[in-house]
N, C-alpha and C positions, 0 to 999 in steps of 0.2 A: 619154855613154852615154844610151840612152833607157829610160825607164820606161813602163809601160802602165797607164793607169787605165780601170777599168770604169765605165761610164755606163749606168744602168738607167732605164727609163721604162715607167710602167703606162699603157696606153691602153685606151679603149672605141672599137672601130671605128665606133661610131655616133655618139658624142659628143666624141671628141677624147681628148686625152693630158694626164696630171697632168705637172707639171714633173718633169724628170729629176733624178736624184741620183747622186753619185759614191762608188762603194764606197771605204771607207776605207784599203784596201790597195793598195799599187802593186804591179805585177806585172813580172817581169824579162823577159819575153817575150810576145809577141801571144798565141801558143798558150796559154800559163799564163792569161792573161786571158780569152780566149775559152772555155776550158773551164770556168773558174769562172763566166761569164756564163751559160753553158748550165745549169749547176747551179743558180745562184741564180734564173734565170728560172722554172725548173720548181717550185722550191720556192715561189717568190712566186706563181705561177699557181694552185698547190695552195692556198695560203692565201687568194687572192681567191675561190676556190671555196667554201671553208670559211666565209669572212666574208660574201659576198654570197648564198651558196646557189647549187646548181648552176644551176637554171632562170634566175635573174636575171643570173648572170655570163654564161650562155649567150645570153641575150636581149640583153645588153648588148655581146656579142662582145668580151669582155675579153681582152686580150693583154699580154704582157710583151716589150719589145724592150730590146736592149742593144747596145752598140758599145764598142770599145776605142780609147782616144785615147792616142798616143804623144807623150811631152814629154821633153825634155832636162831635166837639173838646172837649167840656166839659165832654161828656160822656167818650170819649177815656181816658181823664186824671182822670175819676172817681169821678168827681165832681157832676154829674147830672144822674139821671137813667131815 
């Protein structure tokens, strides 16, 4: 059985991306992971605007991207790639 892990990354389209991080909750389906990815990305982008200020975040062209990685329980344990 596969689980899906949400990977999130904050980027500036001008200067590059920060290291990605993995959401702590595994999802049972890709759809659940993707929907949560959109929600967290929107929330994170709003926090970037709040913290950087609207003008600065716009000038830096801040963006939040995400993807979902499928792993089996064996892959999670490091037994299989």
